[in-house]
C-alpha positions in Angstrom: -7.4 -12.2 12.7 -6.2 -12.0 9.1 -5.8 -15.3 7.3 -3.3 -14.0 4.7 0.3 -13.1 5.6 0.9 -9.3 5.5 3.2 -7.8 2.9 6.7 -9.3 3.2 9.8 -7.1 3.8 10.7 -4.1 5.9 8.7 -0.9 6.6 9.8 2.4 5.0 9.0 5.9 6.0 6.5 7.4 3.5 8.8 10.2 2.3 10.0 11.5 -1.1 13.5 9.8 -0.9 12.1 6.4 -0.1 9.3 6.6 -2.7 11.8 7.7 -5.4 14.1 4.8 -4.5 11.3 2.2 -4.4 11.4 -0.7 -7.0 10.5 0.2 -10.5 8.7 -3.2 -10.7 5.2 -4.6 -10.3 4.0 -5.7 -6.9 1.8 -4.7 -4.0 2.2 -2.1 -1.3 0.4 -1.1 1.9 0.3 2.4 3.3 0.0 2.5 7.1 -0.2 5.2 9.8 1.0 5.5 13.3 2.4 3.1 15.9 -0.7 0.8 15.6 -0.1 0.6 11.9 -3.6 1.5 10.8 -3.9 0.3 7.2 -4.7 3.3 5.1 -4.5 1.7 1.6 -3.4 -1.5 -0.2 -2.5 -1.2 -3.8 -0.8 -2.9 -6.7 0.9 -2.1 -10.0 4.3 -0.5 -10.6 5.4 0.1 -7.0 7.4 3.3 -7.7 4.8 4.9 -10.0 1.9 4.2 -7.7 3.7 5.4 -4.5 4.8 8.6 -6.4 1.2 9.2 -7.4 -0.1 8.8 -3.8 2.7 10.9 -2.4 1.7 13.7 -4.9 -1.9 13.5 -3.6 -3.7 11.6 -6.3 -6.2 10.1 -3.8 -8.0 12.5 -1.5 -8.7 9.8 1.1 -5.0 8.8 1.3 -4.0 12.5 1.6 -6.5 13.1 4.4 -5.4 9.9 6.3 -1.7 10.9 6.2 0.1 7.6 6.0 3.5 7.6 7.7 5.0 4.4 6.5 4.6 1.7 3.8 5.4 -1.9 3.0 6.2 -3.1 -0.5 6.5 -6.5 -2.1 7.5 -7.4 -5.6 5.5 -10.3 -6.9 4.5 -12.2 -10.0 0.8 -11.7 -9.8 0.1 -8.3 -8.1 -3.7 -8.4 -8.9 -4.2 -11.7 -7.1 -2.0 -10.7 -4.2 -3.8 -7.4 -3.8 -7.2 -9.2 -3.8 -5.9 -11.7 -1.2 -4.7 -8.8 1.0 -8.0 -6.8 0.6 -10.0 -9.9 1.5 -8.0 -10.3 4.7 -7.4 -6.7 5.9 -9.6 -3.7 6.5 -8.4 -0.4 5.0 -9.5 3.2 5.4 -9.3 4.2 1.7 -9.9 1.2 -0.6 -13.3 1.0 -2.1 -15.2 -2.3 -1.4 -15.6 -4.6 -4.4 -19.1 -4.3 -5.9 -19.8 -1.3 -3.7 
């Protein structure tokens, strides 16, 4: 089991309207797929900008895995929070550090 709490807040459908209305602030986000919420990708940065890029297809792995929802969390130190999440959860599309 994961030792770090998952991204706080509600789940949003991964669609153009929700992406366009996501916060224009720095934080972390997690793209998930299906009822079992398979974690496709965990990222950080400006939430709206990053989600828009992924929605447009900037990452072939994310596009191929077809995320259906996402979680988002505005935070003070997105890099540290992303690392914490990546250390605790397996994803389909994040590259492993040092690999």
